[in-house]
VOGU-3710 file (C-alpha; in Angstrom, 3 decimals, decimal comma):
1> xxxxxxxxxx> 64,129/-12,678/11,646  63,705/-12,220/15,397  60,848/-10,019/16,591  62,506/-7,524/19,025  59,261/-6,908/20,959  58,771/-10,647/21,469  62,402/-11,045/22,519  62,058/-8,302/25,129  58,916/-9,980/26,502  60,692/-13,356/26,739
11> xxxxxxxxxx> 63,498/-11,732/28,750  60,947/-10,572/31,330  59,764/-14,117/32,173  62,492/-16,537/31,051  64,067/-16,615/34,534  61,057/-18,405/36,038  58,973/-19,852/33,165  60,943/-22,673/31,558  58,314/-25,152/30,375  58,307/-25,222/26,561
21> xxxxxxxxxx> 54,517/-25,677/26,297  53,905/-22,531/28,411  56,353/-20,446/26,359  54,721/-21,663/23,125  51,277/-20,656/24,394  52,535/-17,189/25,417  54,163/-16,846/21,981  50,879/-17,828/20,317  49,051/-15,144/22,342  51,655/-12,496/21,459
31> xxxxxxxxxx> 51,489/-13,060/17,699  47,678/-13,311/17,801  47,477/-9,968/19,635  49,983/-8,447/17,203  47,923/-9,667/14,236  44,594/-8,466/15,628  45,955/-5,023/16,632  47,715/-4,578/13,267  47,142/-1,034/11,976  45,955/0,267/15,358
41> xxxxxxxxxx> 48,039/3,043/16,902  48,212/4,537/20,387  47,796/8,286/20,971  51,591/8,435/21,294  51,964/7,220/17,701  53,358/3,803/18,706  51,865/0,550/17,347  49,102/-0,589/19,695  50,783/-3,944/20,396  53,372/-2,095/22,513
51> xxxxxxxxxx> 50,673/-1,547/25,159  49,621/-5,187/25,848  53,296/-6,197/25,780  54,098/-3,502/28,366  51,215/-4,758/30,549  52,430/-8,359/30,216  55,944/-7,254/31,244  54,588/-5,671/34,430  52,837/-8,965/35,220  56,083/-10,835/34,501
61> xxxxxxxxxx> 57,968/-8,488/36,855  55,525/-9,689/39,531  56,241/-13,303/38,489  52,678/-13,864/37,334  51,873/-17,237/35,789  51,553/-18,004/32,054  47,735/-17,639/32,164  47,970/-14,119/33,634  50,642/-13,066/31,104  48,539/-14,421/28,219
71> xxxxxxxxxx> 45,423/-12,620/29,500  47,497/-9,412/29,744  48,533/-9,802/26,094  44,946/-10,408/24,970  43,184/-8,033/27,369  42,187/-5,486/24,664  41,568/-7,854/21,742  37,925/-8,682/22,524  37,085/-5,014/23,061  39,092/-3,473/20,196
81> xxxxxxxxxx> 39,369/-6,154/17,485  37,273/-8,771/15,713  38,448/-11,505/18,107  35,564/-12,920/20,174  35,608/-14,279/23,697  34,706/-17,689/22,254  37,811/-17,485/20,036  39,934/-16,852/23,135  38,326/-19,785/24,947  38,849/-22,108/21,971
91> xxxxxxxxxx> 42,476/-21,082/21,572  43,587/-20,735/25,197  41,000/-22,312/27,510  38,187/-21,155/29,793  40,422/-19,774/32,586  42,197/-17,298/30,278  38,913/-16,386/28,549  37,361/-15,519/31,917  40,373/-13,363/32,807  40,129/-11,497/29,491
101> xxxxxxxxxx> 36,370/-11,101/29,967  36,860/-9,657/33,480  39,422/-7,090/32,307  37,290/-6,235/29,242  34,230/-5,523/31,397  36,206/-3,232/33,689  37,679/-1,458/30,660  34,227/-0,795/29,223  33,124/0,877/32,439  36,148/3,077/33,036
111> xxxxxxxxxx> 35,025/6,292/31,333  31,307/5,778/30,722  29,760/9,079/31,800  26,213/7,709/31,737  26,986/5,188/34,468  27,898/6,458/37,926  31,545/6,088/38,879  30,442/4,323/42,066  28,750/1,668/39,953  31,923/1,313/37,844
121> xxxxxxxxxx> 34,081/0,849/40,906  31,657/-1,636/42,427  31,866/-3,831/39,342  35,641/-3,541/39,389  35,838/-4,620/43,011  33,380/-7,455/42,479  35,512/-8,651/39,567  38,455/-8,557/41,934  36,587/-10,619/44,484  35,958/-13,307/41,869
131> xxxxxxxxxx> 39,563/-13,405/40,611  42,248/-11,069/41,931  44,340/-11,660/38,792  41,835/-9,475/36,915  42,774/-6,546/39,131  46,506/-7,284/38,872  46,174/-7,031/35,076  44,096/-3,867/35,391  46,668/-2,296/37,754  49,421/-3,199/35,253
141> xxxxxxxxxx> 47,287/-1,732/32,453  46,799/1,479/34,443  50,528/1,685/35,203  51,421/1,724/31,504  48,626/4,221/30,809  49,944/6,705/33,381  53,456/6,182/32,009  52,177/7,451/28,645  49,741/10,159/29,770  51,628/12,958/28,010
151> xxxxxxxxxx> 49,947/12,000/24,715  46,427/12,529/26,160  44,364/15,728/26,301  44,603/17,710/29,581  41,047/16,675/30,497  41,816/12,981/30,006  45,123/13,345/31,865  43,381/14,814/34,920  40,533/12,289/34,859  42,773/9,220/34,540
161> xxxxxxxxxx> 45,254/10,513/37,128  42,487/11,314/39,645  40,888/7,887/39,253  44,332/6,315/39,656  44,955/8,111/42,958  41,472/7,310/44,288  41,224/3,641/43,329  44,230/1,996/41,698  47,081/3,297/43,884  45,228/2,350/47,122
171> xxxxxxxxxx> 44,549/-1,107/45,642  48,226/-1,544/44,799  49,029/-0,450/48,354  46,574/-2,949/49,801  48,097/-5,689/47,676  51,450/-4,584/49,074  52,949/-3,808/45,653  54,906/-0,787/46,862  56,930/-0,227/43,688  53,841/0,028/41,512
181> xxxxxxxxxx> 51,907/2,008/44,116  54,660/4,638/44,400  54,972/5,003/40,621  51,191/5,296/40,146  51,087/8,043/42,786  54,040/10,070/41,536  53,055/9,967/37,867  49,405/10,811/38,655  50,289/13,729/40,947  52,093/15,362/38,034
191> xxxxxxxxxx> 48,683/15,795/36,336  46,357/16,355/39,328  48,469/19,036/41,046  51,355/20,072/38,734  52,545/23,071/40,826  52,967/20,956/43,981  54,461/18,053/42,029  57,217/20,206/40,585  57,678/22,083/43,855  58,306/18,848/45,783
201> xxxxxxxxxx> 60,379/17,397/42,951  62,577/20,495/42,852  63,023/20,455/46,641  64,153/16,831/46,449  66,571/17,592/43,614  67,909/20,791/45,234  69,985/18,928/47,810  69,977/15,473/46,240  73,773/15,116/46,259  73,946/16,300/49,860
211> xxxxxxxxxx> 71,247/13,844/50,969  72,828/10,958/49,082  76,131/11,765/50,776  74,347/11,718/54,169  72,813/8,327/53,375  76,183/6,930/52,273  77,823/8,197/55,475  75,146/6,663/57,711  75,372/3,353/55,838  79,169/3,332/56,347
221> xxxxxxxxxx> 78,750/4,066/60,058  76,169/1,302/60,494  78,385/-1,216/58,679  81,272/-0,447/61,074  78,955/-0,811/64,092  77,601/-4,169/62,854  81,072/-5,508/62,146  82,267/-4,427/65,596  79,296/-6,303/67,113  80,075/-9,358/64,951
231> xxxxxxxxxx> 76,736/-9,093/63,153  77,210/-10,711/59,747  75,116/-11,541/56,654  73,508/-8,140/56,247  72,728/-5,741/53,377  72,067/-2,006/53,708  70,252/0,172/51,148  69,278/3,853/51,167  66,351/5,702/49,592  64,578/9,082/49,476
241> xxxxxxxxxx> 60,801/9,093/50,049  58,698/9,233/46,866  57,220/12,549/45,715  53,561/11,751/46,480  54,315/10,613/50,050  56,083/13,913/50,734  53,257/15,847/49,048  50,657/14,066/51,194  52,460/14,973/54,414  52,885/18,590/53,337
251> xxxxxxxxxx> 49,227/19,018/52,279  47,344/16,695/54,638  49,499/17,170/57,740  50,453/20,781/56,888  54,144/20,015/57,399  57,093/21,888/56,005  59,433/19,928/53,756  62,182/20,150/56,389  59,888/18,736/59,116  59,264/15,375/57,434
261> xxxxxxxxxx> 61,022/12,788/59,597  61,180/9,898/57,148  62,324/11,849/54,083  65,480/9,724/54,081  65,411/6,024/54,885  67,960/3,285/55,393  66,864/-0,305/54,840  68,748/-3,042/56,673  68,242/-6,636/55,515  69,425/-9,425/57,818
271> xxxxxxxxxx> 69,118/-13,199/57,661  66,756/-13,961/60,584  63,983/-12,408/62,647  66,088/-12,539/65,841  68,834/-10,607/64,059  66,324/-7,855/63,221  65,965/-7,073/66,936  69,717/-7,381/67,465  70,299/-4,816/64,693  67,665/-2,524/66,240
281> xxxxxxxxxx> 69,512/-2,630/69,574  72,784/-1,605/67,908  71,059/1,291/66,076  69,383/2,617/69,247  72,616/2,272/71,241  74,575/4,418/68,787  72,032/6,902/67,393  69,454/9,053/69,180  65,959/7,528/68,622  63,064/9,959/68,184
291> xxxxxxxxxx> 60,305/9,296/70,796  57,091/7,605/69,623  58,585/6,827/66,203  59,255/3,105/66,783  56,870/0,596/65,180  57,089/-3,180/65,307  55,426/-4,501/62,149  57,134/-7,876/62,594  55,138/-8,749/65,709  51,989/-7,089/64,287
301> xxxxxxxxxx> 52,151/-7,161/60,445  50,213/-4,669/58,351  47,063/-6,020/56,631  48,945/-6,220/53,301  51,405/-8,672/54,963  54,133/-6,022/55,298  56,621/-6,813/58,067  59,531/-4,682/59,267  60,912/-2,814/62,272  60,676/0,976/61,874
311> xxxxxxxxxx> 62,502/3,566/63,927  63,530/7,172/63,304  66,939/8,296/64,587  69,108/11,397/64,627  72,575/11,092/63,066  75,723/12,857/64,278  75,304/15,675/61,727  71,708/16,367/62,872  69,972/14,568/59,964  66,836/12,535/60,675
321> xxxxxxxxxx> 66,658/9,036/59,169  63,990/6,362/59,158  65,580/2,931/59,625  63,735/-0,166/58,399  65,002/-3,582/59,475  63,723/-6,804/57,908  64,615/-10,245/56,519  65,008/-10,995/52,756  61,552/-12,607/52,696  60,041/-9,513/54,322
331> xxxxxxxxxx> 61,867/-7,306/51,818  60,360/-9,237/48,909  56,898/-8,780/50,359  57,579/-5,069/50,978  58,437/-4,617/47,290  56,018/-7,022/45,593  53,296/-7,641/48,192  50,967/-10,555/47,545  52,916/-11,280/44,347  55,911/-12,355/46,474
341> xxxxxxxxxx> 53,784/-15,137/48,035  51,923/-15,808/44,854  54,904/-15,971/42,462  54,518/-18,663/39,815  56,520/-21,840/40,380  56,551/-24,544/37,704  56,766/-27,427/40,180  53,503/-26,458/41,852  49,998/-27,421/40,730  47,737/-24,352/40,416
351> xxxxxxxxxx> 44,006/-23,832/40,355  42,166/-20,512/40,361  40,199/-21,520/43,457  43,339/-22,542/45,350  45,067/-19,269/44,475  42,062/-17,267/45,640  41,915/-19,215/48,899  45,622/-18,660/49,581  45,287/-14,925/48,953  42,234/-14,656/51,232
361> xxxxxxxxxx> 44,168/-16,493/53,953  47,142/-14,141/53,698  45,251/-10,885/53,121  42,577/-10,559/55,791  41,088/-7,488/54,097  40,703/-9,494/50,874  38,730/-12,092/52,800  36,509/-9,226/54,004  36,058/-8,091/50,398  35,008/-11,603/49,374
371> xxxxxxxxxx> 32,451/-11,627/52,190  31,144/-8,133/51,359  30,840/-8,918/47,662  28,791/-12,011/48,514  26,581/-9,858/50,764  26,094/-7,357/47,931  24,433/-10,063/45,850  21,982/-10,776/48,642  21,050/-7,262/49,765  19,741/-4,101/48,133
381> xxxxxxxxxx> 22,891/-2,094/48,852  23,420/0,633/46,252  26,636/0,920/44,277  27,490/4,071/46,240  27,030/2,242/49,555  29,152/-0,690/48,393  32,015/1,487/47,170  31,725/3,624/50,307  32,175/0,432/52,319  35,191/-0,688/50,293
391> xxxxxxxxxx> 36,912/2,715/50,283  36,050/3,690/53,845  36,247/0,341/55,627  38,972/-1,388/53,615  41,076/0,907/51,453  41,237/3,811/53,927  41,067/1,876/57,214  43,811/2,761/59,675  42,835/1,658/63,202  44,034/-1,783/64,300
401> xxxxxxxxxx> 42,465/-3,410/67,360  42,676/-6,906/68,815  40,164/-9,580/69,727  40,756/-11,269/73,109  42,465/-14,094/71,167  44,950/-11,669/69,608  43,425/-11,489/66,114  43,965/-8,094/64,453  40,799/-6,324/63,254  41,174/-3,330/60,935
411> xxxxxxxxxx> 38,623/-0,505/61,140  38,178/3,081/59,887  39,446/5,878/62,131  36,804/6,896/64,687  35,232/3,421/64,871  33,334/2,265/67,951  32,627/-1,130/69,553  29,548/-1,326/67,314  31,769/-1,279/64,213  33,994/-3,928/65,796
421> xxxxxxxxxx> 31,041/-6,203/66,575  29,620/-6,067/63,043  33,069/-6,685/61,541  33,268/-9,925/63,573  29,798/-11,120/62,497  26,391/-9,630/61,733  24,693/-11,707/64,451  27,252/-10,485/67,022  26,407/-6,894/66,116  22,655/-7,457/66,208
431> xxxxxxxxxx> 22,806/-9,121/69,666  25,389/-6,758/71,178  24,491/-5,212/74,550  27,862/-3,929/75,781  31,619/-3,804/75,232  34,830/-4,204/77,200  37,987/-2,442/76,004  41,313/-3,156/77,706  39,489/-4,938/80,579  37,279/-1,888/81,180
441> xxxxxxxxxx> 33,553/-1,543/80,472  32,980/1,240/77,939  29,954/2,877/76,322  28,961/1,900/72,799  30,123/5,279/71,449  33,667/4,811/72,804  36,201/5,674/70,064  38,585/2,772/69,496  42,308/3,349/69,173  45,082/1,240/67,665
451> xxxxxxxxxx> 46,214/-1,420/70,141  42,893/-1,675/72,029  41,802/-5,178/73,046  38,050/-5,385/72,470  35,457/-7,931/73,524  31,720/-7,764/72,991  28,926/-8,678/75,416  25,904/-10,227/73,691  22,432/-11,247/74,799  20,439/-13,706/72,699
461> xxxxxxxxxx> 17,235/-12,004/73,882  18,357/-8,558/72,701  15,801/-6,692/70,582  18,596/-5,659/68,211  20,073/-2,292/67,150  18,148/0,965/67,428  18,088/4,043/65,200  20,580/5,698/67,575  23,232/3,170/66,546  23,338/4,765/63,091
471> xxxxxxxxxx> 24,638/7,949/64,747  27,361/6,007/66,569  28,604/3,548/63,923  31,449/4,858/61,791  31,996/2,111/59,211  29,744/1,824/56,182  29,653/-1,928/56,746  28,110/-1,606/60,223  25,705/1,147/59,135  24,509/-0,967/56,212
481> xxxxxxxxxx> 23,881/-3,954/58,500  22,005/-1,804/61,031  19,860/-0,260/58,291  19,140/-3,723/56,936  17,979/-4,926/60,359  15,784/-1,858/60,943  14,305/-1,978/57,443  13,416/-5,642/57,844  11,878/-4,886/61,242  9,812/-2,018/59,864
491> xxxxxxxxxx> 8,995/-3,544/56,486  5,962/-5,560/57,560  4,352/-2,664/59,437  5,039/-0,250/56,555  3,532/-2,684/54,036  0,417/-2,927/56,193  0,231/0,891/56,426  0,552/1,079/52,636  -2,172/-1,530/52,165  -4,535/0,318/54,513
501> xxxxxxxxxx> -3,933/3,642/52,700  -4,481/2,026/49,298  -7,649/0,256/50,489  -9,062/3,593/51,693  -8,345/5,197/48,310  -9,918/2,259/46,467  -13,083/2,494/48,597  -13,236/6,270/48,003  -13,160/5,607/44,259  -15,698/2,744/44,556
511> xxxxxxxxxx> -13,265/0,109/43,290  -14,416/-3,207/44,786  -12,252/-5,939/43,216  -8,972/-4,428/42,032  -6,557/-6,647/40,075  -3,319/-5,088/41,319  -0,753/-7,755/40,492  2,996/-7,675/39,757  2,341/-7,191/36,034  0,371/-3,996/36,767
521> xxxxxxxxxx> 3,130/-2,748/39,098  5,940/-3,404/36,593  4,030/-1,689/33,796  3,449/1,541/35,714  6,200/1,795/38,347  9,259/-0,106/37,100  10,886/3,247/36,199  10,672/4,025/39,932  12,467/0,743/40,732  9,195/-0,814/41,990
531> xxxxxxxxxx> 8,529/-4,237/40,434  6,066/-6,102/42,681  3,007/-5,520/44,880  4,768/-5,752/48,293  7,348/-3,160/47,193  4,579/-0,883/45,934  2,746/-1,136/49,275  6,048/-0,509/51,076  6,652/2,711/49,112  3,093/3,855/49,867
541> xxxxxxxxxx> 3,685/3,116/53,551  6,920/5,118/53,485  5,124/8,060/51,895  7,194/7,851/48,698  4,222/6,895/46,535  0,707/8,317/46,674  -2,130/5,752/46,824  -4,116/8,165/44,620  -1,476/7,783/41,894  -1,841/3,993/42,047
551> xxxxxxxxxx> -5,641/4,139/41,800  -5,493/6,667/38,947  -3,155/4,335/37,050  -5,560/1,436/37,660  -8,567/3,465/36,479  -6,652/4,855/33,499  -7,096/8,431/34,730  -3,875/9,898/33,322  -3,824/13,634/34,093  -2,295/15,926/31,463
561> xxxxxxxxxx> 1,105/17,085/32,817  0,337/20,760/32,109  -2,969/20,561/33,995  -1,283/18,718/36,848  1,485/21,328/36,968  -1,013/24,203/37,111  -2,888/22,498/39,974  0,362/21,993/41,866  1,385/25,648/41,481  -2,030/26,916/42,604
571> xxxxxxxxxx> -1,951/24,594/45,623  1,561/25,693/46,569  0,690/29,406/46,300  -2,309/28,851/48,590  -0,222/26,955/51,149  2,521/29,566/51,203  -0,005/32,384/51,693  -1,846/30,565/54,455  1,291/29,662/56,419  3,186/32,933/56,501
581> xxxxxxxxxx> 5,203/32,474/59,745  8,883/31,702/59,232  9,038/28,994/61,906  12,391/30,420/63,063  13,276/31,220/66,661  15,802/33,893/67,729  16,689/33,529/71,415  15,937/36,679/73,469  13,615/38,202/70,838  9,862/37,724/71,109
591> xxxxxxxxxx> 8,619/39,323/67,884  11,613/39,846/65,621  11,199/41,028/62,039  12,286/37,872/60,205  12,516/36,963/56,552  13,731/33,791/54,805  16,488/34,578/52,311  15,427/34,305/48,667  18,937/33,297/47,562  18,999/29,950/49,398
601> xxxxxxxxxx> 15,378/29,492/50,588  16,219/27,535/53,768  13,865/24,828/54,993  13,521/23,095/58,395  16,397/20,701/58,875  18,892/23,038/57,181  21,475/24,594/59,525  20,621/28,328/59,597  22,050/31,680/60,653  20,474/35,146/60,962
611> xxxxxxxxxx> 21,953/38,244/59,308  20,948/41,633/60,722  20,306/43,925/57,737  19,959/47,711/57,789  16,440/47,903/56,390  14,917/44,414/56,222  15,237/43,152/59,776  16,867/39,750/60,233  17,253/37,645/57,084  17,580/33,881/57,669
621> xxxxxxxxxx> 20,101/32,029/55,486  21,141/28,390/55,288  24,728/28,252/56,590  25,807/26,597/53,321  24,447/29,543/51,301  27,272/30,937/49,099  26,348/34,494/50,173  27,235/33,772/53,824  30,929/34,005/52,960  30,535/37,748/52,312
631> xxxxxxxxxx> 28,731/38,658/55,556  30,199/40,836/58,311  30,717/38,527/61,278  29,496/41,042/63,892  26,079/41,166/62,189  25,445/37,422/62,371  23,030/36,087/64,989  22,156/32,527/66,044  18,855/31,182/64,719  16,953/27,922/65,250
641> xxxxxxxxxx> 13,966/26,179/63,731  10,924/25,891/65,939  9,991/22,380/67,063  6,350/23,067/66,111  6,667/24,030/62,456  3,499/23,213/60,480  3,812/25,297/57,306  5,241/24,397/53,901  8,505/25,900/52,654  9,562/26,690/49,116
651> xxxxxxxxxx> 13,001/25,817/47,797  14,636/25,258/44,413  16,116/22,061/43,045  18,042/21,675/39,790  17,975/18,560/37,602  20,241/17,762/34,650  19,308/14,967/32,267  19,094/13,807/28,669  17,032/15,787/26,172  14,141/13,320/26,257
661> xxxxxxxxxx> 10,775/14,746/25,181  8,879/13,108/28,047  11,466/13,890/30,742  9,619/16,910/32,156  6,405/14,894/32,415  8,238/12,095/34,257  9,707/14,635/36,686  6,312/16,231/37,358  4,688/12,809/37,867  7,435/11,775/40,300
671> xxxxxxxxxx> 6,990/14,966/42,343  3,247/14,409/42,373  3,655/10,769/43,466  5,752/12,025/46,393  2,818/14,233/47,458  4,875/17,420/47,103  3,623/20,612/45,432  5,351/22,432/42,578  5,319/26,239/42,829  7,305/27,052/39,696
681> xxxxxxxxxx> 9,192/25,206/36,961  11,673/26,195/34,245  13,199/23,887/31,625  15,724/24,409/28,859  17,810/22,258/26,473  21,508/23,087/26,145  23,679/22,979/23,025  25,185/19,701/24,307  21,680/18,150/24,197  21,194/18,098/27,951
691> xxxxxxxxxx> 17,973/19,217/29,596  18,227/21,450/32,672  15,070/21,589/34,791  14,696/23,955/37,750  11,747/23,330/40,064  10,506/25,347/43,016  8,810/22,893/45,364  6,932/23,251/48,656  8,066/20,818/51,341  7,750/20,273/55,076
701> xxxxxxxxxx> 11,454/19,877/55,793  14,838/18,783/54,419  14,095/15,094/55,062  11,081/15,230/52,740  13,162/17,093/50,158  15,927/14,470/50,327  13,374/11,687/49,773  12,074/13,527/46,699  15,604/14,000/45,344  16,316/10,278/45,805
711> xxxxxxxxxx> 13,147/9,422/43,848  14,050/11,875/41,068  17,513/10,291/40,735  15,769/6,985/39,942  14,529/8,406/36,617  16,804/6,762/34,051  17,575/9,899/32,011  18,420/12,083/35,040  22,174/12,629/35,536  22,158/14,840/38,657
721> xxxxxx> 19,772/16,348/41,222  20,861/19,086/43,636  19,673/22,118/45,590  19,793/25,304/43,514  20,822/28,735/44,778  20,371/32,175/43,222
//
């Protein structure tokens, strides 16, 4: 008896996979997956095997090879059944086992609340850099998941849909897989913003027949024009823009539904590139083109290889249409992206390395990802920094500039010549001394625009980037490189400063021959991400670690946390009494009656505003204080921090972590190691077994507070650290 699910899968790939041995191996994978998932059901009530088959069908629609289809069928077996990765390798080979392993690892990370989402996404992108087929399977997996979201809880629906819009849809877009990208967006929007989804959907449906009639009429008119001009071998299609694209323009660009130019589109497919321009001439000669709406993506393709001519025209009945003109090859790429170039062909010899190389050659941004992922193994970039680089510099980039040789470089909006230089090469950025844009010398903070031709002036004797460059650079990639250069430059001097401070503390405690080796450091400071002596000295030099703490650990002088806390609170109270001036300046007033607001407790470095009260003089609030929203505007007055502030300032921070018995002690020790005083502390355990700790600390300024918060986040059981307001 024929298995209907297997038959439907065969139909999805039998047009391009003919080799009997490949079909047999796919069949073996299908029945193995079916056996291992036997008895497992999806939330929808369907047998679980329907999911891997659906994922494999998506891969087959993209003409993925047998190995990718097999990995799609087996992608949940190692995670959800008794099948081991070794079993997969023994039955199907190392290549397929590695694919399954890559997808399994990403799947494990997807909804793990104890691991930051940035870290999850970094691992996903690194897996992609090693083998892009892993991400194609994961995108296919996500597509079927969003197709069946109705069976999930509302919380899961929102979470999965949001993650899809933030990561998976942009990845599909970057891979040029428009069909999948559009479906991911539309289905996810239904759960992230239901009112707007249905509003846009209803507006599309309201005049659907009328719009379809308009498209049909325009297509008929264009056909007559082409025939009259003896243009042959063409195909014309019509479409209405997808729901999410319309939603984005309405929300982001604040446009009315009626003001969206490319709501309706006509796609013209002709046989050759030259004919594309001929067709464009006929369109512009017979319809009214809208100014500044013409784009030539044939001469300058998009980074995802998309090529087409775009123009927006006005028809005789006053309807605006976007017209896209392209060849059949371009149309395939527009629909299927990299998969159109990468489609499996049985007469071609494949290797994973060759496939990766071909993709990197065709997708410049993918080559950048490969390079960045290699860098991430060699530097101390955090997961947040890495994902910020990928999302900001690659997924969301939208400025295209040229090198003098005509190579297209893609950068985030607002980028400067500094960003351009570091995108070319790190050494170019480090030795940069000037820039020329469009044959004109510009300053380093010049904002680049699409179409600019940029060249960089370098000097081998340059001292390298300065701190000011961090204020100018827009891309995370450039900022990370600049920080790396500056940190390396400062590292030696900071280590020496740390060594000198530690030596002074050792002498004060009459320690003559200390044995402070890496073993000692790991034992006492590994929880602070410090694992060797140079790193310990560096943290002392930076002021993040007190030399007294190090010596106390060496001497075994562990102070009871309660005693330490009492000392801190007494010290803080004394400091706050001694330094009673606010440190705030109000222009035009010499001795104003000032008071720092108790609700937000602003500290130097915070943006501030004064509020003139009826009985308490001028109360100073941080501008981000929630209470500022309720103030009468005519009673607000500008306020500034003095440049000569010497006192300490109290402010609250809130920590949420696991209900670990020693967590409070670890927090107190970390604050103490940062040489910051505690004025007050409150801790409670919630019904969900989380510990909430609120600490009132005394600090010099916001920079010192931020350093403390960074150190507190390094405690393994801490989930979040933030400023707290009353």
